[in-house]
C-alpha positions as CSV (number, residue, x, y, z in Angstrom):
1,M,-26.9,32.6,-15.5
2,L,-23.7,32.7,-12.9
3,I,-20.7,33.5,-15.3
4,C,-17.3,32.8,-13.8
5,P,-14.0,34.4,-14.7
6,S,-12.1,32.4,-16.0
7,H,-8.8,33.8,-13.4
8,H,-11.4,31.3,-10.7
9,H,-11.1,28.3,-12.5
10,T,-7.1,28.5,-12.9
11,F,-7.1,29.1,-9.0
12,T,-9.5,26.1,-8.4
13,D,-7.5,24.3,-10.7
14,I,-3.6,24.8,-9.8
15,T,-5.1,24.9,-5.5
16,A,-6.2,20.8,-6.7
17,I,-3.3,19.9,-8.4
18,L,-1.1,21.2,-5.2
19,F,-3.1,19.2,-2.9
20,W,-2.7,16.1,-5.4
21,I,1.0,16.7,-4.9
22,F,1.0,17.3,-1.2
23,I,-0.8,14.2,-0.3
24,A,0.9,12.0,-3.0
25,A,4.4,13.4,-1.4
26,F,3.4,12.4,1.9
27,L,2.2,9.5,0.7
28,Y,5.2,9.0,-0.5
29,I,7.0,9.4,2.5
30,T,4.6,7.6,4.6
31,E,4.6,5.0,2.4
32,R,7.8,4.2,1.2
33,D,9.1,1.9,3.6
34,S,6.2,0.3,4.3
35,L,6.7,-3.7,5.2
36,D,3.0,-5.1,3.0
37,D,5.6,-5.2,-0.6
38,E,2.8,-4.2,-2.6
39,M,2.1,-0.7,-0.5
40,A,6.5,-0.2,-0.8
41,E,5.9,-0.7,-4.7
42,N,3.2,1.3,-5.3
43,Y,4.9,4.0,-3.5
44,K,8.5,3.7,-3.9
45,S,8.7,7.3,-5.9
46,V,6.3,10.1,-5.8
47,P,5.4,9.9,-9.6
48,H,3.7,6.4,-8.5
49,S,2.4,7.8,-5.5
50,M,1.0,10.6,-7.8
51,W,-1.0,7.4,-9.7
52,I,-2.1,5.7,-6.6
53,T,-3.7,9.2,-5.2
54,L,-4.6,10.4,-8.5
55,L,-7.3,6.5,-8.3
56,N,-8.2,7.0,-4.4
57,L,-9.2,10.7,-5.9
58,S,-11.2,9.4,-8.1
59,G,-13.3,6.6,-5.7
60,E,-11.0,3.8,-6.5
61,S,-8.7,2.0,-3.2
62,P,-6.7,-0.5,-5.1
63,L,-4.8,-0.8,-1.5
64,C,-5.4,-1.0,1.8
65,Q,-2.6,-1.6,4.1
66,Y,-1.7,2.0,4.9
67,S,0.3,3.4,8.1
68,Q,-1.8,5.4,10.7
69,A,-0.7,8.6,8.8
70,G,-1.6,7.3,5.5
71,K,-5.3,6.6,6.8
72,I,-5.2,9.7,7.8
73,A,-4.1,11.5,4.7
74,T,-6.5,8.9,2.5
75,G,-9.5,9.8,4.8
76,I,-8.2,13.9,4.4
77,L,-8.1,12.9,0.6
78,G,-11.3,11.2,0.5
79,L,-13.0,14.1,2.0
80,F,-11.8,16.3,-0.5
81,A,-12.3,14.1,-3.5
82,T,-15.8,14.1,-2.9
83,G,-16.3,17.5,-1.7
């Protein structure tokens, strides 16, 4: 049986949380001034952006009118969410 030391889990947890915050902040920057009112409303602050990003991480995609940079970011997010 393979037993992982707890410090490996801590590193993974911290890395995942930092990735989540980084992508949420990036999407906040790219989507806060969106012409689509729903996008602008959901990305009006970093905490709001974190919530929508968490939904994207869980496989839900409630929004679809992303900018080009937002589409790239959510594509990268999808790769890590499924990996």
